[in-house]
C-alpha positions in Angstrom: -41.5 -0.3 62.4 -41.9 1.4 59.1 -40.6 4.8 60.5 -37.2 2.8 61.3 -36.8 1.1 58.3 -37.4 5.0 56.3 -34.7 6.1 58.7 -32.1 3.1 58.4 -32.4 3.3 54.4 -32.8 7.2 53.6 -28.5 7.5 54.1 -27.9 4.0 52.1 -30.0 6.0 48.9 -28.4 9.0 49.7 -24.9 7.9 49.5 -25.7 5.6 46.6 -27.1 8.5 44.7 -24.0 10.4 45.5 -21.6 7.8 44.3 -23.3 7.4 40.9 -23.5 11.3 40.3 -19.8 11.4 41.1 -19.1 8.4 38.8 -20.9 10.1 36.1 -19.1 13.4 36.2 -15.9 11.7 36.6 -16.3 10.0 33.5 -17.4 13.2 31.6 -14.6 14.9 32.7 -11.9 12.1 32.1 -12.9 10.9 28.9 -11.5 13.4 26.6 -7.8 12.6 28.0 -8.1 9.0 27.9 -9.7 9.0 24.6 -7.6 6.7 22.1 -5.8 9.1 19.3 -6.8 7.9 15.6 -4.1 6.4 13.7 -2.6 9.1 11.3 -3.6 8.1 7.5 -0.2 7.5 5.4 -0.6 8.7 2.0 0.7 5.5 -0.8 2.0 7.0 -3.9 2.3 4.7 -6.9 6.1 4.8 -6.5 5.9 3.6 -3.0 4.1 1.0 -3.5 4.8 -2.7 -3.9 1.9 -3.4 -6.0 2.9 -3.1 -10.0 0.5 0.2 -11.6 0.2 0.3 -14.7 -0.6 4.1 -15.8 -1.9 5.3 -19.1 -1.2 9.0 -19.7 -2.2 10.1 -22.8 -3.2 9.4 -26.4 -1.1 11.8 -28.5 -1.2 11.4 -32.5 -2.4 8.0 -32.2 -0.1 6.4 -29.9 -0.6 5.4 -26.6 1.6 6.9 -23.7 2.0 5.4 -20.2 4.6 3.8 -17.7 4.7 1.1 -15.6 6.6 0.8 -12.0 7.1 -2.5 -10.6 6.9 -5.8 -11.9 4.3 -6.4 -14.5 3.0 -7.3 -17.7 0.9 -5.5 -19.8 -0.9 -6.3 -23.0 -3.5 -4.4 -25.2 -4.9 -6.9 -27.3 -2.5 -9.2 -28.5 0.1 -6.3 -28.2 2.7 -7.0 -25.3 3.3 -3.0 -24.2 5.6 -3.8 -21.6 7.3 -6.1 -19.2 8.6 -4.5 -15.6 9.4 -1.0 -15.0 9.6 1.7 -17.8 7.4 3.8 -20.0 5.6 2.6 -23.4 4.3 4.4 -26.3 2.2 2.0 -28.7 -0.4 2.3 -31.5 -3.9 3.1 -30.2 -5.6 2.0 -33.0 -7.2 -0.9 -30.9 -8.4 1.8 -28.2 -9.7 4.1 -31.0 -11.8 1.6 -33.4 -15.5 1.6 -32.8 -16.6 -1.9 -33.5 -20.4 -2.2 -33.5 -22.1 -5.7 -34.0 -25.4 -5.9 -35.0 -27.3 -9.1 -35.3 -29.5 -8.9 -38.2 -33.5 -10.7 -37.8 -33.5 -14.2 -39.5 -34.8 -13.8 -43.1 -33.9 -10.3 -43.5 -32.1 -9.5 -46.9 -32.0 -5.9 -47.1 -31.7 -2.9 -44.8 -32.7 0.8 -44.7 -32.2 3.9 -42.8 -35.5 5.3 -41.5 -34.0 8.6 -42.3 -32.7 7.5 -45.9 -34.4 7.3 -49.0 -32.3 3.7 -50.2 -32.1 0.3 -49.0 -29.2 -2.0 -49.5 -28.0 -5.5 -49.0 -27.5 -6.2 -45.1 -23.9 -7.7 -45.9 -23.1 -4.4 -47.8 -20.7 -1.4 -46.4 -23.4 1.1 -46.7 -26.0 -1.2 -44.9 -23.3 -1.8 -42.1 -22.7 2.2 -41.8 -26.3 2.3 -40.8 -26.4 3.3 -37.2 -28.6 0.3 -35.3 -30.9 2.3 -33.7 -32.2 4.0 -37.5 -32.3 0.5 -39.3 -35.3 -0.9 -41.1 -35.0 -4.5 -42.2 -36.9 -6.1 -45.7 -37.3 -9.6 -46.6 -36.7 -8.4 -49.8 -36.3 -5.5 -52.4 -40.2 -5.5 -53.1 -41.1 -4.7 -49.7 -38.5 -2.2 -49.3 -39.8 -0.3 -52.6 -43.2 -0.7 -50.8 -42.5 1.2 -48.2 -40.9 4.1 -50.4 -37.4 3.5 -50.4 -35.1 2.8 -53.2 -32.6 1.0 -54.8 -29.0 2.7 -54.4 -27.9 3.5 -58.1 
């Protein structure tokens, strides 16, 4: 009886294998033709967009030059550069200033540069001009003089 079972199953397995092979090959051949084509990318320039665009072009002779496309309000600090479309030209002084804030350790009255020979009061213009990385602080003048620094004449 087992011989009859093998004889009856063999054609079924053969047909099933043939169907699988033909299906696989048909899928490999048809896939490139059925593939969805990619959506073309559309480049949007700043003139075509509905979003307001602010463009800073350059700084010339201390003036900031730029343009606005669309309805926008543009501020530089407290100064209104422009409303709506158009170009603008304003002083770039606010952008060109380098504001450095340095916190002085509590109780320190004098400051000197690591590379200098003089010490200054921490609130003086000379003391404020010292680069933060080069600052050395002293609680009194005698401490600065003990490290070899001199009072500015």
